[in-house]
N, C-alpha and C positions, 0 to 999 in steps of 0.2 A: 159545400166545400168538401173535397175529399180528405179523409184523415191522413195525417202524416205518419208514414211507416219508416222506421230506421232499424237496421239490423246491427247487432254487436256480436263480434266473434272474439271471446277471450282466448288468447293464444300466448300466454306468458309463461306456461309451464315447460318442463323438459321431457315429460312422458317417459320416465325411466322404465316402466313396465314393458314398453314396446321392444326392448332388447337391442336398441341401436348401440354400436360400439364406436362410432365415429365422432361423437360429441355433438352431433346435429340434433336439435330437439325434434320430437316425434312429429310435430305438425309440418315439418319441412321434409319429411321422408318422401322420396319419390314413389309415385304410383304410376307405372307405365310412363315414366319420364316426366311427370308433372307433380309438383309438391302437393301433399295432401291438403294443406291450408288453401291453396289456390282452387282446388276442386271444390272444397266446402264453400268458399266465397262465390264461385261461379254458380253453384246450386242455388244460392240465395238470389243472385242477380237474374235468375230465370224468371222471376216474377216482377214485372215492371212496376208493380205498386210499391216495391221497396225502393225508396228514394236514394238511400245511401247505405253502404255496408262499412262499418267502422271496426277495424281490427285492432284490438288492444294487445300490445306486445310488451316485453320487459324493456327496461331502460338500456340494457346491454345487448339487445337483439341485433344480430348482424346479417339476418337473412330475409327479413320481411320485404324490404324494398325490391329486391330481385324477384322474390316469389310472387309478388302481387303486381309487378310492372305491367302496365298496359290495360289493366282491368278497369272498366268504366264504373262510375258511381262508387268508387272504393277509396278509402283512406286508411292509413295505419298510424297508430298513435302509441308512443312509448310510455304508456301510463299503467302498465300491468303491475299487479300487486302480488303478495306472497300466496294468496289463495284465489280460487275462482271467484268467490263472493267479493273479495277486495278488488279484483280486476274489473268485474262488472260494475261495481260501485264507482270506481274511478273513471271508467269509460262513460258512465252516465253523467258524471260531473263534468267531464271533458267535453261532452257533446252539448251540454247546456240546452237540453230540450224543453219544450213546453210540457207542463204536467199532463196534458191530455194527449200528447203524441204517443203513438204505439211503438213499442220496442220488441223486436224479436231477438232473443239470445240463442245463438247456435254454436254447438261444439265444433272446433276445428277438426276433431277426430271423427266426424260424421260426413264424409265426402260424398256419400251416395244418396243424399236426400232427393227423392223424385219430385219433379215440379208439380204434378197433380196433388201430391201429399202436402207440400208447402201451401198450395192454394187452398186446400181443404181446411188447414189450420187458420189461415187468414180469414177466409170466408166465415168460419164458425165464430171466431172472436168478434169480428165486425158485426155480424148479424145479431149476436146475443149481447153485444156491448159488455163483454166479460173476458177476462184473461183466461188463457188455456195453454195446453201443451200437447205435443204429439206423444203417444204412448201405445203400447201393445198389451193386450190381455195376456196374463200368464197362462201358458199352455201346458207346462210340465208340472209334475208333482213337486211340491216345495217342502224341503226338509229344514228344520231348525236344528242347529248343532249345539252340543255342549262341549266345552274344552276337555280333551282327553288327558289322562294321566300318563306321563311318559314312563315307560318301563325300561330303565337303564339308559346309559349314555348314548347308545347308537339307535335308540328307538325313534321312529318317525313321528313327527308332531301331528298325528292324524286326529281327527275329531270324530265323535260318534253322534248318533241322532238323539236329540232330546224330544222332538215332536214332529209330526207331519201336519203341516198347516193347510187349511182349506184354501184352494186357489181362487175360489169365486170372489169376484170383486177386487182381485189383485192385478195391478198393471205395472209394466216396466216402463219407466219414464224415458223419453227421448227428448230431443230438441229439434227445431226451435221451441222455445217457450215464450209466449207472447203476452205482454202486459202493458198497461198505460205506464208511461215513464214516471209519473208522480207516485203511483201506487208501488211500483217496483223499488224506486229510490227510498221511499219511506220504510218499506219492508226490510230492505237490506240495512238501513240505518238502525232499525230496531233490533236487529239480530246479529250485530257485528261480532259478538263473542260466542255465539251459539254454535256448537260443533254439529248440531243436527241439520244445519243448513248445507245441503249438498247440491242444491240446484235452486233456481229462482222460485219455482213453485213452492218448495219447502219454506222459503223465507216468507212468502205471502201467506201460507198456511199458518205458520207460527206467529205471525204478527196480527192474526185475526182478520185478515182480509177475506174478500168474497171467495168461496171455493173455486179453484180453477177448473175449467172444462177439460175433460179427457177426450182428445180427438184421435181417432185411429191413425197410427203411423204406418211404418213399413219395415220389413226385415232388411231391405236395401239401405235403410237409414241406421243400421246398427253401428255402434261405436267401435272403432278399431283401437284395441288396447294391447292385445298380446301379439307376438310375432305371427302366430297362425291366422289371426284376423286379417293381417295384411296379405298373407298368401291367398286367403279366400277371396278378398276383394280384387286383387290383381288377376286371379283366375276368372272372376266374373267380367272384368274389363276386357280381357283377351277374348272371351266368348262373345262380347258385344261387338268387338272390332272385326271378328271373323264372320259376322252375319252378312249375307249379301244385301 
């Protein structure tokens, strides 16, 4: 029997750092005429092994129905919570999955996920029977900062270097992050009040679960957070459209 694979896209936030002034949450910002959330969902649908994509939005969401209209194997549910972890937890409860079903959690702000990279993650987790996530090895020199003392009222709140960290064995986490539904649910339940939980892998780590696999991701799968990120991605999309 083939394993059941379900994708969850938490999309209940407002994305304030993206700089939008029209009141539309970041996940619905248009990228070459298409909502970013729709592009992220379509990237997941590229792998036929994913039986369904479940988008978790806030109870007051007014954009999901139109943004996701017509997409196959896709449902949206108004079960979003105040945090990412709460939204994923609620989406798992809403889906009522078997404990051994596989769940891929993907950021709505990662619309550029390449199909071969998604397939690489699924293949690795299924082959090793172990949860994992896409990630990129750190290539730049990493500096740890110490808070600066402000010199006067008009001084900039700049920080100074406390240490240079060795970058060997450091990775930048991406999504999707793929785990058994039972394992992920238990991990999120055990870490509901832990501020260190910033993604699904950190919940599994903190709960004492099996260490997740690090599967090489892609720069195309970078998260769009700041206004310049959207400019970069749209420039890439235009370049793709202009290819013969």
